[in-house]
Backbone as a chain_set.jsonl record, in Angstrom:
{"seq": "MKQKDTDKLLELLRKSGSIDSYLKENADFLLDCTLKEYLNALIQNKKLTVAQISRDADLSDRYCYQFLSPSNPRNPSREVLLCLCIGMHMNLDETQTALKIAKYAPLYPKDERDSIILFGIEKKQSLVEINTALYDHGFKCLCEK", "coords": {"N": [[12.54, -7.584, -2.368], [14.699, -5.724, -4.204], [15.935, -2.33, -4.462], [15.739, -0.015, -7.098], [15.995, 2.96, -8.776], [13.056, 4.227, -10.268], [13.111, 5.878, -12.537], [15.619, 5.223, -13.552], [15.19, 2.538, -14.228], [13.292, 2.897, -16.255], [14.836, 4.244, -18.13], [16.709, 2.216, -18.749], [14.95, 0.355, -19.845], [14.065, 1.694, -22.141], [16.444, 1.768, -23.593], [16.977, -0.864, -24.007], [17.479, -3.75, -26.055], [15.74, -5.867, -26.244], [12.727, -7.042, -24.716], [12.911, -9.363, -23.226], [15.643, -9.52, -22.453], [15.793, -7.212, -20.879], [13.957, -7.839, -18.799], [15.218, -10.082, -17.691], [17.734, -9.069, -16.848], [16.941, -7.206, -14.956], [15.403, -8.445, -13.068], [15.598, -8.652, -10.274], [14.746, -6.203, -9.409], [12.133, -5.761, -9.964], [8.609, -5.76, -9.199], [7.625, -8.553, -7.474], [5.715, -10.145, -6.195], [2.448, -11.034, -4.913], [-0.195, -8.857, -3.773], [-1.381, -9.871, -1.437], [0.585, -11.671, -0.545], [2.618, -9.848, 0.021], [1.417, -8.202, 2.031], [0.861, -10.156, 3.995], [3.459, -11.026, 4.591], [4.493, -8.709, 5.775], [2.797, -8.58, 7.989], [3.644, -10.82, 9.415], [6.356, -10.091, 9.882], [6.016, -7.784, 11.434], [4.741, -8.84, 13.53], [1.916, -8.825, 13.901], [-1.623, -9.163, 14.584], [-4.688, -10.237, 13.048], [-6.854, -9.281, 14.418], [-5.795, -7.001, 15.729], [-5.133, -5.462, 13.477], [-7.641, -5.14, 12.225], [-8.981, -3.662, 14.163], [-7.395, -1.294, 14.308], [-7.58, -0.471, 11.683], [-10.167, 0.032, 11.429], [-11.96, -1.851, 10.381], [-13.964, -4.781, 9.91], [-13.155, -7.947, 11.483], [-13.735, -10.131, 9.857], [-13.815, -8.992, 7.301], [-11.14, -8.17, 7.02], [-9.799, -10.676, 7.174], [-10.851, -11.769, 4.862], [-9.676, -10.212, 2.794], [-7.006, -10.748, 3.228], [-6.695, -13.403, 2.833], [-5.193, -15.942, 0.935], [-6.752, -17.509, -0.715], [-8.822, -15.97, -1.603], [-9.625, -14.264, -4.458], [-10.034, -11.542, -4.819], [-8.894, -8.171, -4.566], [-8.553, -5.536, -2.153], [-10.239, -2.328, -2.408], [-8.645, 0.803, -3.33], [-9.069, 2.639, -1.261], [-9.772, 0.969, 0.934], [-7.443, -0.533, 1.055], [-5.624, 1.465, 1.822], [-6.624, 1.96, 4.394], [-6.048, -0.54, 5.554], [-3.233, -0.479, 5.378], [-2.642, 1.678, 7.083], [-3.755, 0.674, 9.415], [-2.022, -1.426, 9.788], [0.195, -0.127, 10.564], [2.074, 0.693, 8.683], [4.938, 2.143, 7.133], [5.631, 5.001, 4.978], [7.013, 4.171, 2.623], [6.438, 1.399, 2.592], [3.669, 1.518, 2.336], [3.361, 2.843, -0.148], [4.548, 0.916, -1.788], [2.746, -1.222, -1.441], [0.465, -0.104, -2.658], [1.409, 0.141, -5.289], [1.927, -2.564, -5.963], [-0.672, -3.498, -5.928], [-1.533, -2.247, -8.127], [-2.564, 0.308, -7.986], [-2.817, 3.886, -7.915], [-0.029, 5.484, -6.485], [0.231, 7.349, -3.404], [-0.002, 10.805, -3.875], [1.795, 13.69, -3.578], [1.048, 16.17, -4.664], [-1.633, 16.179, -4.747], [-4.242, 17.325, -2.807], [-5.863, 15.867, -0.934], [-4.504, 13.379, -0.874], [-2.108, 14.372, 0.142], [-2.762, 14.973, 2.785], [-3.22, 12.414, 3.766], [-0.682, 11.295, 3.298], [0.873, 12.904, 5.04], [-0.224, 12.125, 7.506], [0.51, 9.399, 7.584], [3.303, 9.615, 7.549], [3.664, 10.899, 10.007], [2.888, 8.949, 11.689], [0.198, 8.758, 12.449], [-3.031, 7.749, 13.698], [-5.799, 6.017, 12.108], [-8.154, 7.32, 12.8], [-7.197, 9.89, 13.459], [-6.179, 10.686, 10.965], [-8.511, 10.58, 9.413], [-9.979, 12.556, 10.73], [-8.492, 14.841, 10.078], [-8.862, 14.791, 7.293], [-11.648, 15.186, 7.165], [-11.847, 17.695, 8.429], [-10.724, 19.265, 6.47], [-12.523, 19.152, 4.478], [-12.708, 16.818, 2.961], [-13.554, 13.49, 1.802], [-13.664, 10.907, 4.154], [-11.437, 8.142, 4.837], [-12.577, 4.933, 4.083], [-15.324, 5.324, 4.796], [-18.271, 4.577, 6.584]], "CA": [[12.639, -6.798, -3.573], [15.745, -4.71, -4.141], [15.512, -1.013, -4.93], [16.425, 0.678, -8.19], [15.198, 4.124, -9.119], [12.107, 4.002, -11.36], [13.604, 6.577, -13.729], [16.735, 4.428, -14.073], [14.604, 1.375, -14.89], [12.674, 3.359, -17.495], [15.942, 4.518, -19.054], [17.221, 0.92, -19.193], [13.918, -0.244, -20.696], [14.1, 2.396, -23.432], [17.686, 1.442, -24.292], [17.098, -2.311, -24.153], [17.209, -4.3, -27.378], [14.598, -6.789, -26.18], [12.053, -7.086, -23.417], [13.415, -10.525, -22.484], [16.915, -9.186, -21.799], [15.485, -6.245, -19.819], [13.337, -8.546, -17.673], [16.224, -10.957, -17.075], [18.764, -8.257, -16.197], [16.374, -6.382, -13.886], [14.438, -9.264, -12.326], [15.687, -8.373, -8.832], [14.224, -4.873, -9.108], [10.73, -5.702, -10.359], [7.653, -6.247, -8.203], [7.6, -9.994, -7.726], [4.814, -10.866, -5.301], [1.077, -10.531, -4.922], [-0.515, -7.962, -2.659], [-1.627, -10.679, -0.232], [1.89, -12.15, -0.085], [3.323, -8.695, 0.593], [0.781, -7.829, 3.299], [1.049, -11.228, 4.98], [4.866, -10.993, 5.014], [4.618, -7.593, 6.723], [2.088, -8.968, 9.215], [4.558, -11.707, 10.152], [7.526, -9.315, 10.32], [5.612, -6.834, 12.47], [4.087, -9.63, 14.586], [0.567, -8.295, 14.083], [-2.74, -10.093, 14.461], [-5.789, -9.681, 12.267], [-7.684, -8.519, 15.367], [-5.158, -5.683, 15.881], [-5.242, -4.739, 12.208], [-9.039, -4.755, 11.988], [-9.292, -2.585, 15.111], [-6.691, -0.069, 13.934], [-8.016, -0.086, 10.335], [-11.612, 0.251, 11.542], [-12.615, -2.812, 9.497], [-14.333, -5.986, 10.654], [-12.212, -9.07, 11.391], [-14.111, -10.946, 8.69], [-13.4, -8.236, 6.12], [-9.674, -8.254, 6.95], [-9.457, -12.054, 6.812], [-11.239, -11.957, 3.469], [-8.696, -9.613, 1.897], [-5.673, -11.292, 3.473], [-6.716, -14.826, 2.498], [-4.681, -16.244, -0.41], [-7.777, -18.175, -1.529], [-9.759, -14.966, -2.113], [-8.958, -13.6, -5.588], [-10.284, -10.099, -4.842], [-8.056, -7.234, -3.821], [-9.35, -4.428, -1.612], [-10.188, -1.064, -3.145], [-7.539, 1.663, -2.897], [-9.439, 3.206, 0.04], [-9.661, -0.083, 1.954], [-6.019, -0.852, 1.173], [-5.01, 2.512, 2.648], [-7.025, 1.688, 5.785], [-5.249, -1.687, 6.003], [-1.845, -0.023, 5.558], [-2.602, 2.491, 8.303], [-4.018, -0.254, 10.517], [-0.825, -2.258, 9.965], [1.272, 0.791, 10.959], [3.084, 0.678, 7.633], [5.535, 3.444, 6.838], [5.252, 5.511, 3.664], [7.56, 3.307, 1.571], [5.66, 0.156, 2.582], [2.338, 1.854, 1.818], [3.481, 3.104, -1.585], [4.804, -0.372, -2.429], [1.474, -1.959, -1.453], [-0.381, 0.506, -3.688], [1.963, -0.207, -6.604], [1.689, -3.992, -6.197], [-2.105, -3.637, -6.212], [-1.761, -1.5, -9.364], [-3.274, 1.549, -7.679], [-1.966, 5.074, -7.914], [0.587, 5.791, -5.195], [-0.165, 8.632, -2.829], [0.603, 11.857, -4.687], [1.87, 14.886, -2.735], [0.432, 17.348, -5.284], [-3.071, 16.06, -4.522], [-4.459, 17.806, -1.434], [-6.349, 14.771, -0.083], [-3.378, 12.461, -0.702], [-1.121, 15.03, 1.012], [-3.211, 14.807, 4.175], [-2.971, 11.005, 4.1], [0.784, 11.168, 3.366], [1.315, 13.545, 6.277], [-0.635, 11.262, 8.609], [1.34, 8.188, 7.591], [4.65, 10.042, 7.958], [3.636, 11.259, 11.432], [2.408, 7.763, 12.42], [-1.117, 9.039, 13.006], [-4.027, 6.688, 13.6], [-6.819, 6.233, 11.087], [-9.075, 8.334, 13.324], [-6.543, 11.197, 13.31], [-6.119, 11.007, 9.535], [-9.881, 10.868, 8.979], [-10.356, 13.855, 11.293], [-7.844, 15.859, 9.241], [-9.562, 14.793, 6.006], [-12.959, 15.799, 7.393], [-11.634, 19.117, 8.725], [-10.354, 19.951, 5.231], [-13.616, 19.003, 3.519], [-12.543, 15.643, 2.106], [-14.166, 12.228, 2.193], [-12.826, 10.106, 5.045], [-11.097, 6.804, 4.366], [-13.469, 3.823, 4.476], [-16.54, 5.795, 5.466], [-19.303, 3.539, 6.697]], "C": [[13.701, -5.716, -3.364], [15.217, -3.404, -4.719], [16.383, -0.558, -6.102], [15.478, 1.795, -8.594], [14.323, 3.841, -10.344], [12.572, 4.675, -12.644], [14.755, 5.808, -14.377], [16.201, 3.198, -14.808], [13.968, 1.769, -16.223], [13.738, 3.644, -18.552], [16.507, 3.214, -19.616], [16.236, 0.232, -20.137], [13.936, 0.387, -22.086], [15.321, 2.002, -24.262], [17.809, -0.044, -24.614], [16.73, -2.759, -25.565], [16.025, -5.248, -27.391], [14.012, -6.784, -24.775], [12.58, -8.242, -22.582], [14.721, -10.21, -21.765], [16.691, -8.185, -20.668], [14.932, -6.959, -18.588], [14.351, -9.421, -16.941], [17.243, -10.142, -16.267], [18.236, -7.479, -14.993], [15.381, -7.131, -13.007], [14.437, -8.95, -10.832], [15.05, -7.04, -8.44], [12.743, -4.713, -9.445], [9.845, -6.233, -9.241], [7.411, -7.722, -8.482], [6.71, -10.782, -6.769], [3.412, -10.287, -5.427], [0.879, -9.606, -3.728], [-0.683, -8.758, -1.372], [-0.321, -11.234, 0.33], [2.651, -11.023, 0.612], [2.747, -8.324, 1.956], [1.008, -8.893, 4.365], [2.493, -11.311, 5.461], [5.086, -9.867, 6.026], [3.93, -7.917, 8.048], [2.978, -9.867, 10.065], [5.747, -10.929, 10.706], [7.199, -8.377, 11.472], [4.913, -7.519, 13.645], [2.703, -9.067, 14.943], [-0.455, -9.422, 14.038], [-3.829, -9.417, 13.632], [-6.702, -8.859, 13.17], [-7.115, -7.111, 15.574], [-5.361, -4.836, 14.625], [-6.669, -4.253, 11.998], [-9.456, -3.619, 12.919], [-8.677, -1.264, 14.645], [-7.069, 0.434, 12.537], [-9.508, 0.222, 10.3], [-12.387, -0.583, 10.516], [-12.961, -4.046, 10.316], [-13.259, -7.058, 10.481], [-12.466, -9.867, 10.115], [-13.629, -10.286, 7.395], [-11.882, -8.317, 5.938], [-9.231, -9.653, 6.538], [-9.726, -12.294, 5.33], [-10.166, -11.407, 2.53], [-7.284, -10.16, 2.09], [-5.572, -12.764, 3.095], [-6.203, -15.06, 1.079], [-5.74, -16.881, -1.316], [-8.805, -17.197, -2.103], [-9.08, -14.194, -3.244], [-9.109, -12.078, -5.603], [-9.24, -9.325, -4.043], [-8.957, -6.146, -3.25], [-9.278, -3.222, -2.546], [-8.993, -0.253, -2.635], [-7.817, 2.226, -1.503], [-9.262, 2.18, 1.161], [-8.2, -0.467, 2.147], [-5.303, 0.202, 2.017], [-5.379, 2.325, 4.119], [-6.221, 0.523, 6.353], [-3.807, -1.265, 6.276], [-1.696, 0.793, 6.838], [-2.822, 1.603, 9.52], [-2.844, -1.172, 10.81], [0.384, -1.423, 10.374], [2.429, 0.749, 9.96], [3.645, 2.084, 7.438], [5.181, 3.842, 5.402], [5.768, 4.617, 2.542], [6.77, 2.006, 1.461], [4.272, 0.389, 1.988], [2.385, 2.077, 0.312], [3.731, 1.801, -2.35], [3.524, -1.187, -2.517], [0.552, -1.412, -2.542], [0.106, 0.131, -5.089], [1.723, -1.673, -6.937], [0.231, -4.226, -6.576], [-2.499, -2.926, -7.508], [-2.68, -0.294, -9.161], [-2.283, 2.704, -7.725], [-1.342, 5.256, -6.534], [0.056, 7.126, -4.677], [0.667, 9.728, -3.495], [0.61, 13.169, -3.911], [1.287, 16.154, -3.36], [-1.089, 17.312, -5.175], [-3.34, 16.386, -3.056], [-4.907, 16.679, -0.498], [-5.224, 13.766, 0.187], [-2.319, 13.058, 0.218], [-1.483, 14.872, 2.483], [-2.939, 13.379, 4.634], [-1.471, 10.76, 4.238], [1.327, 11.723, 4.679], [0.99, 12.647, 7.473], [0.208, 10.008, 8.716], [2.746, 8.531, 8.065], [4.72, 10.331, 9.457], [3.097, 10.132, 12.309], [1.07, 8.015, 13.119], [-2.038, 7.835, 12.827], [-5.0, 7.01, 12.467], [-7.803, 7.312, 11.527], [-8.48, 9.731, 13.147], [-6.489, 11.631, 11.841], [-7.512, 11.363, 9.02], [-10.371, 12.213, 9.514], [-9.76, 14.983, 10.456], [-8.52, 15.938, 7.87], [-10.899, 15.516, 6.13], [-12.826, 17.31, 7.603], [-11.292, 19.929, 7.474], [-11.383, 19.719, 4.119], [-13.513, 17.82, 2.577], [-13.262, 14.43, 2.684], [-13.171, 11.461, 3.067], [-12.518, 8.76, 4.393], [-12.103, 5.803, 4.924], [-14.676, 4.291, 5.267], [-17.576, 4.692, 5.467], [-20.662, 4.124, 6.459]], "O": [[13.597, -4.898, -2.45], [14.18, -3.38, -5.382], [17.605, -0.705, -6.082], [14.275, 1.571, -8.735], [14.794, 3.283, -11.336], [12.441, 4.101, -13.725], [14.855, 5.749, -15.603], [16.693, 2.852, -15.882], [14.097, 1.044, -17.209], [13.559, 3.323, -19.727], [16.756, 3.111, -20.817], [16.642, -0.398, -21.113], [13.834, -0.316, -23.091], [15.243, 1.912, -25.487], [18.659, -0.435, -25.414], [15.806, -2.232, -26.185], [15.374, -5.421, -28.422], [14.71, -6.553, -23.787], [12.689, -8.124, -21.362], [14.898, -10.584, -20.606], [17.322, -8.287, -19.616], [15.382, -6.716, -17.469], [14.342, -9.49, -15.712], [17.568, -10.496, -15.134], [19.009, -7.13, -14.101], [14.603, -6.512, -12.281], [13.385, -8.979, -10.194], [14.839, -6.783, -7.255], [12.167, -3.646, -9.232], [10.277, -7.055, -8.433], [7.036, -8.098, -9.593], [6.936, -11.974, -6.56], [3.215, -9.201, -5.973], [1.686, -9.582, -2.798], [-0.175, -8.354, -0.325], [-0.136, -11.266, 1.547], [3.253, -11.228, 1.666], [3.489, -8.152, 2.923], [1.314, -8.568, 5.512], [2.733, -11.635, 6.624], [5.786, -10.053, 7.021], [4.435, -7.56, 9.112], [3.059, -9.701, 11.282], [6.106, -11.092, 11.873], [8.01, -8.194, 12.38], [4.541, -6.873, 14.625], [2.373, -8.865, 16.111], [-0.181, -10.502, 13.515], [-3.883, -8.192, 13.529], [-7.262, -7.852, 12.736], [-7.867, -6.136, 15.593], [-5.711, -3.659, 14.699], [-6.89, -3.097, 11.637], [-10.194, -2.719, 12.517], [-9.358, -0.24, 14.593], [-6.903, 1.615, 12.234], [-10.044, 0.624, 9.267], [-13.325, -0.106, 9.876], [-12.305, -4.321, 11.321], [-12.547, -7.085, 9.478], [-11.537, -10.227, 9.393], [-13.101, -10.954, 6.507], [-11.399, -8.512, 4.822], [-8.385, -9.804, 5.656], [-8.936, -12.934, 4.635], [-9.79, -12.076, 1.568], [-6.451, -10.04, 1.192], [-4.472, -13.313, 3.042], [-6.703, -14.459, 0.128], [-5.638, -16.804, -2.54], [-9.574, -17.56, -2.993], [-8.064, -13.536, -3.016], [-8.385, -11.396, -6.328], [-8.773, -9.769, -2.994], [-10.016, -5.865, -3.81], [-8.369, -3.113, -3.369], [-8.401, -0.599, -1.613], [-6.919, 2.287, -0.664], [-8.678, 2.479, 2.202], [-7.762, -0.701, 3.273], [-4.46, -0.143, 2.845], [-4.536, 2.514, 4.995], [-5.763, 0.579, 7.495], [-3.227, -1.65, 7.292], [-0.735, 0.615, 7.587], [-2.151, 1.763, 10.54], [-2.68, -1.644, 11.935], [1.484, -1.957, 10.517], [3.6, 0.768, 10.34], [2.93, 3.078, 7.561], [4.505, 3.092, 4.697], [5.03, 4.333, 1.599], [6.466, 1.559, 0.355], [3.763, -0.438, 1.231], [1.543, 1.557, -0.421], [3.188, 1.605, -3.437], [3.242, -1.784, -3.556], [-0.073, -2.185, -3.269], [-0.702, -0.162, -5.971], [1.355, -1.999, -8.066], [-0.067, -5.051, -7.439], [-3.651, -2.992, -7.935], [-3.461, 0.071, -10.04], [-1.074, 2.517, -7.59], [-2.042, 5.19, -5.523], [-0.499, 7.924, -5.433], [1.88, 9.595, -3.656], [-0.454, 13.712, -3.614], [1.054, 17.128, -2.644], [-1.758, 18.3, -5.476], [-2.735, 15.791, -2.164], [-4.385, 16.552, 0.609], [-5.014, 13.351, 1.327], [-1.697, 12.332, 0.994], [-0.61, 14.662, 3.325], [-2.482, 13.159, 5.756], [-1.032, 10.097, 5.178], [2.143, 11.084, 5.344], [1.833, 12.436, 8.345], [0.581, 9.598, 9.815], [3.316, 7.817, 8.891], [5.727, 10.038, 10.1], [2.875, 10.314, 13.506], [0.841, 7.546, 14.234], [-1.849, 7.015, 11.929], [-5.02, 8.122, 11.941], [-8.237, 8.127, 10.712], [-9.18, 10.654, 12.732], [-6.723, 12.796, 11.52], [-7.676, 12.332, 8.279], [-11.097, 12.928, 8.823], [-10.439, 15.966, 10.158], [-8.727, 17.032, 7.344], [-11.238, 16.357, 5.297], [-13.583, 18.098, 7.036], [-11.54, 21.134, 7.423], [-11.138, 20.052, 2.96], [-14.145, 17.803, 1.52], [-13.539, 14.355, 3.881], [-11.985, 11.38, 2.749], [-13.246, 8.301, 3.512], [-12.432, 5.838, 6.11], [-15.009, 3.71, 6.3], [-17.74, 3.967, 4.486], [-21.661, 3.408, 6.512]]}, "num_chains": 1, "name": "protein.A"}
């Protein structure tokens, strides 16, 4: 997926005479895969195993397989997806893209809880470190059991 500024795309959409021409002209800049396709492509690129991801995301192997399986129509919740992203050692751009593909709100720096998660991802912190910071600031931890 190529990059084009969201504001630029919105401007082009507003000026477009038809949705068909907009979609055709901007096809290379639109989200064009499922969440599972995106996550599985990153797993291959990063040479990760489900065992590594489940350990680092603090999720069971079975749970990870379930959400990564193309045959399972369910997507994880936003919280579980964030745990998967952290467990996959995804950077901020990859995490935000995963959230957008799943149609969840991206992490928002004006939200205090999201800011803590953003900071942790930027600093390559583990899920335990991020959850500790969330707890220390009075917020619900990611994927509390």
